[in-house]
N, C-alpha and C positions, 0 to 999 in steps of 0.2 A: 369638816369637810364642806367646801364652799358650793354654791348654787350651781348647777350645770347650766350650760347654755340651753339645752331642751327644757328644763324646768323654768328657766327665765323667759323662754318664749311662751310657754303654757301659761305662767304667771301674768304675762302682758295682756294675753287674750282674756283670760278670766277676770282681771282686775278692771279692764276696760268694759266688760259685760257688766260686772256688779254695779259700775258707776252710773249705768243707764237708769232713767226713771222706771217707775213700777209698770207703766203701760207697756213696756217692751219685753215684760217678763210673764211666765205663767202665773196663774193665781195662786193665792197662798194655799198651802196645804191644810186640809181639813182631817177630821176624823175618818171620813169616807175616803177620800182621793187625795193623791199626791200627783200633780201634773208635771211630767217630765219632758225634755226637749233636748236635742243635741245641739252643740255649739262648734263651729268652725271659724278660724281667723288665719288671715294671711298678713304677715308683717304687722302693719298698723290697721289692717282692715278686718272687721269682724262680721260674721253671718250666722244666723240662726234659723232653723226651720226644719220640716220634715214631711214635705208633700209633693205632688205632681200633678199635671193637668192631664185629664182623660183625652184620649184620641178624639172623641166624639166633639170636644170643645176647641180643638186646637184651631181649625178653620174658623171659628167664631172669635178668635181672641184678638185677631187685627193687629198683633204686635204689643198689646196693651196689658197682657196677662202673663206672668212667668209660667213656662211650661214645666218647670221644676224648681221647687223651693226647698230641696234638702238642704241642710246646713252648709255642706261643702260647696254646693253650686252657688248658694247665695253668696258665700264668701268669695268666690271667683267672679262672679258678677260685680260685686261691690269694688272688688280690687280693678276690674276692667273700667267701671265707672270713674274711678279715680284717676286712672291713667288718662282717660279721654279728656278730662277737665284739666289736668295738668297740660296735656297737649295744646288744648284750647288757649290757656294763658300764655303759653310759649308762642303760640302762632299770632295771638294777639298784639305782641310787642316784643322787639328783639331785646329789650332791657329786662324782660320778666325772667325769673329763675325759678327752678324747681328742685326740691331735694330727692325727687323720685326719677324724673324724665329729663333728658337732654336732648338737643339738637344734635343730629349726626352732621360730620363734615362731609363735604362733597365727595372726597375721596374714599369715605367708606362706603358709599352707594354704588352697588354695580348690580347686574343681573344674577350674579353668583351669590352676592351676599344680601341681596334685598334693596329695594329702592325706598323703604319708608323714610321719612324725613326725622323721625324721632327713635329714640332707644331708652330703655331702663338704663339708669346709671350704672357704669362698670363696677362701682365699688358697692353695690347693694346686693344682698343674697336674700333669697325668697324661701320662706319656711311656712308650712301650714300646720296648724294645730287642730284637732278634732277630738271631741269628748267621747265620741263612739267610733269603733272601727266602721269604716266606710261600708254602705250596704253592698250587697252582692258576693263576689268571690272571695274578698278578703275577710269577711265575717261568717263563712260557712262552718268553720270549727267552733265558732262562738254559738251559732245556732245549734249544732249537734250537742253541745253540752247542755242545753235546755230541754233536750228530749228525754222521756222517761226511758226510752230505749234507743241509743245512738247508734245501733247497728244500720249501716247503709242498706237503703231499700233496693231491692233486685230491680235493676234498671229495665231489664228486658221485658218486665211484666208491667211497668209504669209507663213506658213510652207509648204503647198504642192507647192506653187508657187516658193520658194526658194530651194525646194529639201532639207530642213533643216535636218541636221544630227549633233547631238553633236559633237563638236569638229572641224567641219567644217564651223562655221559661221565666216564669216570675221567681223573685228573690227567695222564696221559701220552698219552692217545689223542688222535689227529687234531690235533697241537699248532698247526696253522695256524688252528684255530677260535679265536678270540680274543674276549675279554670276554663269556664265557659261565660259567654255573655248572658246577662240576666236583664230582666226588666223590673221597673218599679210600676206600682207598688208591690210589696211582697204577699200582701194578703189576699186570698183567692176571693172573697167577696167584695173587693173593691172595684172601681171602674177600670176597664182596660187602658193602658197607656203604652206607647212606644218609647218612653223615656228610659233610657239604658241606666244601670246601677251606678252608684258613685264610684265602686271599684273599676268599673269599666272606664267611666269618663276620665278619671284619675290617671289610668294606665295609658290612655290615648294621649293625655296631656303631657306625657313624657316624650311624646313625638312632636305634637303641635306646639308646645309651650303652653302656658295657662292664659294666653291672650284669646279673646274671643274673636270671631270673624270681623266684627266691627274694629276692634282695636288693632288687628293684624294689618288694616290697611295703612295704619299710621305709625305703629311702633314695631320696631325690628325685633324678631323672636328671640335672638341670640342669648340675650340676658334675662329672658323672661321664663326661665325653668325653675321649678322648685328644687331646693337642695335636700330638703327633708319633709317627711310627715310625721308628726309627733303625736303619739297615742297614749292613753293611760294604760299603764302595766296590765291592767286588768282586761284590756280589750286588744291586746296584742298576742297573736299566735305567728311566730316566726314562719312556719310552714306555709300558713295561709297568704301572708304578705310577700314572701319570696315568690310563691306560685303566680299571685296576681299581679305583682309590679316588676319582679326582679328579671334580670337579663339571663337567669338560668331557669325561669319559669315560662308562662305562656308567652312573654314577650321576647323569647330567646332569639327569634328570626329577626328582631329589630336590633340586637346588640352590634354596635359599631357603626350602625346606618347613618348616613349624612345625606342630606339634600340640599338642592339649590335654595337660595333664599334666606339662609342663616338657620335652617332647621337641622336638627339631629336627635338621635335617641339619647335622652339624657335622664336615666333613672335616678329617682330620688331615694334617700335612704329613709326607711321606716325606723323611728326611734321612740323610746318611751319616756314617760314622766310619772312622777309618784302623785301628781296632783289630779284631783277629781273635781268635776263640776258639780256645783251645788244643786242643779236641776237635772242631773243624770238619773236613769233608772236606778243606779245603785246608791243614791242619795235618800231614798224613800224612808221616811221616819216610821218607826216601829208603830206609832200611833194612827197611821193613814192605812186603812184596809186595802186600797186598790190602787193600782197605777194607771193613770191615763195620759194620753199624749196631748200635749197642747197645740192649739190651732194658731198661736201667735208666732210669727216669724220676724225677727228684729234685724235691720239692716243698718249697720253702722260703718262709715269711713270718716277720715277728716273733713269731709265736705258734705256728708249726707247722714241723715238719720231718719229712718222710717219704721213703722210698724205695720206688717202685713197679715192679711187673713185670706187664705185660699189665693195667693198670688196677687192680691189687690190691697191698696192702702186701707188700713183699718177703718171701718165705719162707711165705705162705699159699696154699692151694691156690684152684684157680679157683672162684668162687661160694661159697666158704666166707664166711658173714658176718662172721667175725672178721677177715677181710682187707679190710674195707671201709676206703678212705681217707675221712680227715676232709674232702676236697673233694668226695666222691661225693654224689649228689643227695639220698639218704635222710638223711645227715647234715646236709646244708645246711637240708632242710626241718625237721628236728627242731630245728635252731638258731633258725629263724624261729618256731617254736611256742614255744620258751622265751623268745625276746623279747617275744612277744604275751603270754605268762603274765605276764612282769615288769611289762607295761604295763597289766595287769588285764583283758586281752581274750583269755584262752586259747583260747576257742572260736570266734574270730572267722572263721577260714577255714572251719570246718564250717558255720557259720551262714549265712555268704553263698553258700556253693556247694552246701550241702545234701548233702555227702559229706565222707569222710575219705581220699578217694584224690587223688593230686597231679594227675592229668590234669584233673579237675574244678576244682582250685585255680587251675591255670594259665588256665583259660578264665573265672573268675569276674569279677565286676564290678570287684573291685579292680584288675585288670590289663587292663581293657578298653582303656585308652589304648595300653598297650604292645603288645597284640594288633592294634590298628588301624595302628600304625606299621609292624609287621612286614608285615602284610598288604599296605600300600601299597608298601613297599620291594620286596617279592617281585613284586608285579604290574607295576611300573613300571620297576624297574631290574635285578632279579635273576630275571627270568622262568625258569621250569624249576625253581624250588626245590622239591623234594619233602621234605615233613616226615618226620623220623625219629621215628616213634611206636613205641608197644608197651610201653615201660617204665613201666607203670602200677601204683602200689602204695600201699598204706595208711601213714600216718604218724600216731602219737599219742604223747603223753608218758607214757602209762601204762607 
């Protein structure tokens, strides 16, 4: 029997990761510890990590620290970084070509279909591989399996004690509550964040596409939806994935939905592979006594290779501007300005928003279609989604 497409995609991500130098990987297993970490990749883009930024540090980040460096989010950011730099090349010269992005023809651009000058190539399909089930709703059954007693807790007794509020439930709290928005991190003793679970973020990406707000200004979303999410068989519960992502689950009110600007509800298929990641929790050798999570997050795409710790370049102090990753918000917005300058409209964002601050740019008329999509999805399918705000900063090319 030949290799399936799903296995081939998983192999590509795994082989690319294993080819990275040692500094991008967890420390070698010892008798005492085996350090594990999740891995995610999109097409030729790879990402690895598992942390997020506490609420009380978001306002201090100044766009230079990643709010969320779970593996899936690192992979999405790395993919958007690649797209922005492909756009920059195309904008710099009409003779430049890209295997991923193309210029849109004038007849393709309209208010209904979107005015972005670029598009992902029509012949490209996007897939994501993840070595672990996404945290949050898609992994609740896996969490129940690990409990000594998987009997659902009586919700009526728990809610008053937990101060239960939709959107404020941590990933591991009240695991019998299904189909709801959850926050990272799952552990009760970790600092508070408003970062939503990877299940919630991926569910929303079925509406907004996998483009970030930065990239959505330049690249049309129509070709930017995931076709599949590939998980190891050990991490797949059909009922959990159908509930979390499927058109018959919590996203049912989005089924068939289309918006202006090239947006639509495009549910991905969740598929499985027999391949396991060498640094997954399930790969712990019998000789190691304890599992520990690695604090190293690797970022890799054809234009970038970085090693991050706590959302910063490895070796740099917290909040040191020299430690800013190339996939942090500030550098991504800087690249957007560089593309606009190459297109001959360097002050476009300031002119349409009346500001040089990114929060104003995110709310400007150029992103109104994307904002409408997010608002609809949060109101109809992902109720209780509380926005993670506070990281407002200035960006300019001077």
